[in-house]
N, C-alpha and C positions, 0 to 999 in steps of 0.2 A: 809321493803317494800314488800318483798315477802309474809310475813305473812298477811299483810293488803290486798294484792292483792287476795290471795287465799281465805281468810276468809270473807272479807267485801264486795267485789264487785261482787260476784256471778260467773255465768258461762260465762258471756259475758258482759264485762264492758261497752262496747259501747251500750248504751240504744237506739241508733239510728238504723242503718241499720241491719235488720233481727234479732234484739236482741230477740224479742218475740218468734221467731221460735226456736232459740237456747235455750232460757230459758225453754220452754216447753219440748223440746226434752231431755235435760239433767236432768230436775227435775223428769220427769216421767220414763225415761229410758225404754220405752215400745215399741219402734219402731219395727214393723214387716217388714216394708219397709223403708229403709234409702236412701235418694237421695242426691248425692254429685256432685259438679262441680263448674263451673264459672257462670257468668251472663247469659250465653246461657241457662243453666239449670234452673236458678232462674226465667228467663223470660217465659219459655215455659211449665213447669210442675207445676200444682196446687195441693198442698198436700191434700187439703180438698176433691177435686174431686177424687183423687186416693184413699183416705181413704174410701169414700163412695162406689166407684166402686169395690174395692177389698175386702171390708169388713175387712180391716186390717189397723191399725194405721200407718200412713205414715208421715214422716217429711222430708221437703226439706231444707237441710242445705247448699245449694249452696250459693256462695258469689261472689259479683262483682270482677272480675279479679283475683279470687283465683287460685293460681297455685297448682300443684300436691303435692308439699312439704307441703303446708298448709292443703290440703285435707287429706294427710296421718296423720299429727298430730291430726287433728280433729277426724278422724276415730279412731285412737288409743286411744285417750282420751275418746271418747264416749263408745267404747267397754269395757274399763276398769271400767266405772261407770254404764253401763246398767244393769237393773234388769233382762233382758232376751236378748238373742242375736237376731238380726234381721234375718228374714228368707231370705231376699235378699237385696243386695245393688245395686242401680242404679247409675252408674258412668258415668258422662259426659266426652266424649272424642271428639277431633276435630283436624283439621289440625294444629291449633296453641296451642295444649295442652302442648307442650314441649318448648314453646317459653317464654323466660324470659323478653322480651320487651313488650309483650302483657299481660302476666299474672305475678303476683307477690305475695309475701308473705304478707298477710294482718295483719300487726302488731297490729293495734288497735282492731281487731276482735278476736285475739288469746288468749282470757282470759282463755280458757280451758287448755292451756299449763301450767298455773301457779297453777292449781289445782293438778298437778302431778309433784312433785319435781324431780322424775327421768327423766321424759320427759323434764322438764325445764332444768335440768342439762346437759343431753345428747345432746339434740337437739338445745339448744340455747347458753348455756355457754361453752360447750366443742366442739361443732360442728365447724370444721375447716372453714366452709363457713360462719357461722353466728358470732361466737365468742362473747366475753363478750359485746362489744359495741352494737351489734345488739340486744342482749338479753335485755340490759337495755333500748335501744330505744323502743323495743316492749312494755316493761312495762310502760315506760313513756307515749307513745301514747295511750295505753289502758286506763290509768288513766285519761289522758287529755280529752278523749271523753266520759267519764262516764256519763255526763249529757246531751248527745245528745237526740234529739227528735226522737221517733220511726218512721221508715219508712220501707216499703218493696219495692220490685222491681216495683210493680204496681204503686207506688206513682210517679214514673218517667213519667208515661203516662200523667200526668197533664201538662208536658212540651211539649206535642205533641198534635196536633189537633185530633179530633175524626176521626178515619179512616174508610174506606169503605172496607168491606171484599170481595167485588166483583171485585176489581181491585188492581193492584200493587200501593202502596202508597209512593214509594221512588225511587231514582235513584242511582245506584252504579257506580262510575267512577273509572276504574282501574288505572287511572292516578292521583287519589286523593292524595294530598300531605301527608295527615295523614296516609293513607294506606301504601304508599311507605316509609314513615319515620319509621313506625312500622315494616314493612316487606321489608327491602331493596332488590330491585330486584325481589320483589314478592315472597321471600322465607321465610319460618318460621324456626326458630331454632329447633334443636333437642338437647337441653342442657342436659349435662350429669346428673346434679343434679335432673332434672325433670324426666329423664328416670329412675334413681335410685328410686325416690319416687313412680313412677308408679309401678315398680317392687315390692317395699315394700308394697304397697296397696294390690296387688294381693296375695303376700305371706302371709300377715296378714289375709286376708279373707280366703284363702285356709287353713291356720292353724286352723281357727275357724270353718271350714266347712260351711262357708257362701257363697252361689253362688253370682256372680256378673253379672249384665247385663250392657253391654256397651251401651251408648246412644249418638247419634250425632243428634243435633237439626237441623231443616231446615236451609238452607242458599240459597242466591241468586245464580243463575247460573253464572252470570258475576263474582261474587265474587269467586266462585269455579274455574272458568277458569283462574283467575288471580293468582292462587296459583301454582307457578312454580315448587315447589318440593312436590306437593300434592301426587304424586305417591310414593315417598320415605316414607313419613309419614304414608300413608295408608298401605303400605306394612308391616311396623312395627306393626301397629294396627291390621291388619289382622292376623299376626302371633300370637299376644297376644290373639286374640279373638278365636283362634282355640279351639274347644270344649266348647265354651261359647256362649251365646246369645248376638248378637249385633243388636240393632235397629237403623238403619242408615237412617236418613231422608234427608241427604245432596245429592246433585247431584251425581248420580252413585251408591247411596246406595240402599239397598234391599227394602227400603220403601219410596224412593223418589217420590214426586209428585209435579208438577209445581204449583198446586193449592195452596200450602202452601205459595208461594211467595205473594199471596194476603192477607195473614194473618200476614205478618211481618211488623215491623215498620222501619227496616233498613236491611242491607245485611245479618245479622245473629242473629237477635233477634225477637222472636215471639211477636206480639201485642195481638192477640186474644188467651189468655192463656187457658181459660177453654174449648173453642172449640177444640183446639189442644190436650189438655190433654185427652179429651174423645176419640179422634182418637188413641192416644198413648195407652190408657188403653185397647182398643179393640185389638190393635196389640200385646200388651204384653201378654194378656190372650190367644191369638191365637198361638203365637210363643213360649211362655214360660208358658204352662198350669200349671206347678208346682208352679208358683208364687202364693203368698197368694190370 
């Protein structure tokens, strides 16, 4: 089964969500800028716009609800196969980056794991947290979704009416059952496994001499005010960001602006991606002039 998986089904067995982006990135291995994170990053940064603006090949491999463990495995696999090392990695971080209720390991998207027997063995079969059962579940779900229809994050816009960029198009309710069910008491987890994965990402990039830019996408002010342990999480992120670049568009961040709330489809996802990417591009070049 492992031989079939690594040899026959490519880099990303799920031909649906984001498969084209993964396929191109792994086949070419020429990213000068690599973008990683969850749906917040997938929704807000357009790889084509960044490629044109920077004059540097950029791939956005963010994935819906991807946790940092998944991101670490993805980064490790990509760097092992890349023809050249990226010049910078843009890593999405937020208040709920370390929460296992909001973010999870994306089994059906983790085809890259099976291309690396050592990674597969260490991280899925021998890992105390995943063990054999989860490793086989990952493989089964990957193969199960191999015939899915391609879609990217923008395809989800079809489920939303056309929005007006001159006004706020949503309402966030701090008492929303979904919010409180995911974040009981308005608090986000700081799960040990995700903190370890975050450290492993930074250690891997440092070992390769690849600078990392932290990135926090815009979010609604009411959403931010509802984050009861926001200060605790941000204190940790600020310590990790010391000596690094952090582009923070969330309330209280160095690049926050209330105008971005008019560009969002909900409390923490951008709707007008290309317009926001142009702003991000300008800020990146101003704050991190060494970026490609």
